[in-house]
C-alpha positions in Angstrom: -26.7 9.3 -131.8 -27.2 8.4 -127.8 -28.9 5.3 -128.8 -26.6 4.2 -131.3 -24.4 2.3 -128.9 -27.5 0.5 -127.2 -28.7 -0.5 -130.8 -25.3 -2.0 -131.6 -25.0 -3.9 -128.2 -28.8 -5.1 -129.0 -27.8 -6.3 -132.4 -24.7 -8.2 -131.0 -27.0 -9.9 -128.3 -29.4 -10.8 -130.7 -26.9 -12.4 -133.2 -25.5 -14.5 -130.1 -28.7 -15.6 -128.9 -29.5 -16.9 -132.3 -26.4 -18.6 -132.6 -26.4 -20.5 -129.2 -30.2 -21.1 -130.0 -29.2 -23.0 -133.2 -26.8 -25.2 -131.2 -29.9 -26.3 -129.0 -32.8 -28.6 -129.7 -35.1 -26.3 -127.3 -34.9 -23.2 -125.7 -37.4 -21.7 -123.2 -35.5 -18.6 -122.5 -32.2 -17.3 -123.7 -30.7 -14.0 -123.0 -27.1 -12.5 -123.8 -26.1 -9.5 -122.6 -23.1 -7.9 -124.0 -22.1 -4.7 -122.1 -19.3 -2.4 -124.1 -18.2 1.1 -124.5 -18.4 2.3 -128.1 -14.9 3.7 -127.9 -13.5 0.3 -126.6 -15.6 -1.7 -129.0 -13.6 0.1 -131.9 -10.5 -1.0 -129.8 -11.9 -4.6 -129.8 -12.7 -4.7 -126.2 -15.8 -5.8 -124.7 -16.5 -5.5 -120.9 -18.9 -8.4 -120.1 -20.8 -11.1 -121.8 -23.5 -12.8 -119.6 -25.3 -15.7 -120.8 -28.3 -16.8 -118.9 -30.8 -19.6 -120.0 -33.7 -21.6 -118.9 -34.9 -25.2 -120.1 -31.9 -25.6 -122.8 -32.3 -28.8 -124.5 -29.1 -30.5 -125.7 -28.4 -33.3 -127.8 -29.3 -36.9 -126.4 -32.5 -35.3 -124.8 -30.3 -33.7 -122.1 -32.2 -30.4 -120.6 -30.3 -27.8 -118.2 -33.0 -26.3 -115.8 -30.7 -23.2 -115.7 -27.5 -21.8 -117.2 -25.4 -19.1 -116.0 -22.5 -17.9 -117.9 -20.0 -14.8 -117.2 -17.3 -13.6 -119.1 -15.1 -10.4 -118.4 -12.5 -8.3 -120.3 -13.3 -10.0 -123.8 -11.0 -9.5 -126.9 -13.1 -9.5 -130.0 -12.3 -8.3 -133.7 -13.7 -4.7 -134.1 -14.5 -5.5 -137.8 -16.8 -8.4 -137.0 -19.0 -6.5 -135.1 -19.8 -4.6 -138.4 -21.5 -8.1 -139.5 -23.4 -8.7 -136.2 -20.8 -11.2 -135.2 -18.3 -11.2 -132.0 -15.2 -12.9 -133.2 -12.9 -13.5 -130.3 -9.2 -12.6 -131.1 -8.1 -15.0 -128.3 -9.6 -17.6 -126.1 -11.4 -16.0 -122.6 -12.3 -17.9 -119.6 -15.7 -17.6 -117.8 -17.5 -18.7 -114.8 -20.3 -20.7 -115.3 -23.3 -22.3 -113.2 -25.7 -25.2 -114.5 -28.5 -26.3 -112.6 -30.0 -29.8 -113.4 -33.3 -30.8 -111.8 -34.6 -34.1 -110.9 -37.0 -34.1 -113.7 -34.2 -32.9 -116.4 -32.0 -35.9 -115.3 -35.2 -38.5 -115.5 -36.0 -37.3 -118.9 -32.6 -38.1 -120.1 -32.5 -41.4 -118.5 -35.9 -42.2 -120.1 -34.8 -41.2 -123.4 -34.4 -43.5 -126.8 -30.7 -42.6 -126.4 -30.1 -44.0 -123.0 -32.8 -46.9 -123.8 -30.6 -48.0 -126.8 -27.5 -47.8 -124.9 -28.4 -50.0 -122.2 -30.1 -52.4 -124.9 -26.9 -52.7 -127.0 -25.3 -54.0 -123.8 -25.1 -58.1 -123.1 -24.8 -58.2 -119.2 -24.4 -61.2 -117.0 -27.4 -61.9 -114.6 -27.3 -65.4 -112.9 -24.4 -66.5 -114.7 -26.2 -66.2 -117.9 -25.6 -63.4 -120.6 -28.9 -61.4 -121.0 -30.1 -58.7 -123.1 -31.9 -56.0 -120.9 -34.8 -53.6 -122.0 -35.4 -50.7 -119.4 -39.1 -50.5 -118.8 -38.8 -47.1 -116.3 -35.8 -45.6 -114.6 -36.6 -43.4 -111.5 -33.9 -40.8 -110.7 -34.2 -39.0 -107.4 -32.4 -36.3 -105.5 -33.3 -37.1 -102.0 -30.9 -34.9 -100.4 -27.7 -35.9 -97.9 -25.3 -35.3 -100.9 -26.7 -38.4 -102.6 -28.6 -39.5 -105.6 -30.7 -42.4 -105.9 -32.0 -44.7 -108.6 -34.9 -47.1 -108.8 -35.0 -49.1 -112.0 -37.5 -51.6 -113.7 -35.6 -53.9 -116.0 -37.0 -56.5 -118.3 -34.8 -59.5 -119.3 -35.7 -59.9 -123.2 -34.8 -63.5 -123.2 -37.1 -64.6 -120.5 -39.5 -61.9 -120.2 -39.0 -61.4 -116.9 -39.0 -58.0 -114.6 -36.3 -57.2 -112.4 -36.0 -54.5 -109.8 -32.6 -52.5 -109.4 -32.2 -49.8 -106.6 -29.3 -48.2 -105.1 -28.2 -45.0 -103.8 -24.5 -43.5 -104.4 -22.8 -40.2 -103.4 -21.5 -38.1 -106.7 -18.1 -37.0 -107.0 -16.6 -35.0 -109.6 -13.3 -36.5 -111.3 -9.7 -34.8 -111.4 -10.0 -33.7 -114.6 -13.4 -31.6 -113.6 -15.1 -33.5 -116.8 -16.8 -36.0 -115.2 -19.0 -37.2 -112.3 -18.3 -40.8 -110.6 -20.4 -42.6 -108.3 -19.1 -43.5 -104.8 -20.2 -45.1 -101.8 -22.9 -47.0 -103.4 -25.7 -48.5 -101.2 -28.4 -51.1 -102.5 -31.9 -50.9 -101.9 -34.0 -53.6 -100.1 -33.8 -55.6 -103.1 -31.3 -58.0 -103.6 -28.5 -57.2 -106.2 -29.2 -59.4 -109.0 -26.1 -58.7 -111.0 -23.1 -56.6 -110.4 -22.8 -56.1 -114.0 -26.2 -54.4 -114.2 -26.0 -52.3 -111.5 -22.2 -51.1 -112.9 -24.1 -50.6 -116.3 -26.5 -48.1 -114.7 -24.0 -46.3 -112.7 -21.9 -45.9 -115.7 -25.0 -44.6 -117.8 -25.7 -42.1 -114.7 -22.0 -40.6 -114.9 -22.5 -40.9 -118.5 -25.4 -38.5 -118.3 -23.9 -36.1 -115.7 -20.7 -35.8 -118.0 -20.0 -32.3 -118.5 -18.9 -32.7 -122.1 -22.5 -33.3 -122.8 -23.1 -29.4 -122.0 -20.3 -28.1 -124.2 -21.5 -25.7 -127.0 -19.6 -25.3 -130.0 -16.1 -23.2 -129.1 -17.1 -23.6 -125.2 -15.8 -26.2 -122.5 -16.9 -26.6 -119.2 -14.6 -27.7 -116.3 -16.4 -28.6 -112.8 -14.9 -27.2 -109.7 -17.8 -27.7 -107.6 -20.9 -30.0 -107.3 -23.8 -29.4 -105.0 -26.5 -31.9 -104.4 -29.6 -30.6 -102.9 -33.3 -32.3 -102.7 -34.4 -32.0 -106.2 -31.4 -30.7 -108.1 -28.0 -30.8 -109.0 -25.8 -27.4 -109.0 -22.7 -27.6 -111.0 -20.1 -24.8 -111.0 -17.7 -24.5 -113.3 -14.9 -22.5 -115.1 -15.8 -22.4 -118.8 -12.9 -22.2 -121.8 -14.5 -20.3 -124.6 -12.8 -19.9 -127.9 -15.8 -18.6 -129.6 -19.3 -17.2 -128.9 -21.8 -18.8 -131.6 -23.5 -16.0 -133.6 -26.2 -16.0 -136.2 
């Protein structure tokens, strides 16, 4: 009988791992660790739920290098456990940390989704309305709390290639859901179009929008953003209404 609590936890862990994985396009590594006491579990109490993941690819080709989430004092329906599920009887709060690497963000910028978003816009360049076709976007995290972007953009109507380069400081919005770019500084190339620069700045904010990383039944609100060489670390509060399970 000594093994049965462990086996019960293992079954719940596996069910949650399968449930979370089903919401992701790719998963390199995902571990769910549910800590509970058999007597408390019967009363619908779970001491802690920890989720750790690496290389989690969301919709729109957005990849999280790392995800860590910790929940404590989780109330569940004890009957759901018999079916290998974790059904919350009330929402719970969690602490979360998301790490996005330079490569993760570059992957998103050069995805079909972001290309189509930019191609769908008509932008004024030298007082002419143009369609843009991004050739390559190089996103960098050089340190000093900044992000930097260097984009090669083709003007569809003329076939001409333009370079756009700028750096900026990312800041969390008041609602903790979006990241805005401030203190924009331009590279050596002259700014050819404020509208084009704004479109790229908006797309950067869109990629870093935390609602992109919400899983079903879970939403994140960022309270701290750390910008280091090669990676962005987001500290967040998570509001959890549901833990997906198989």
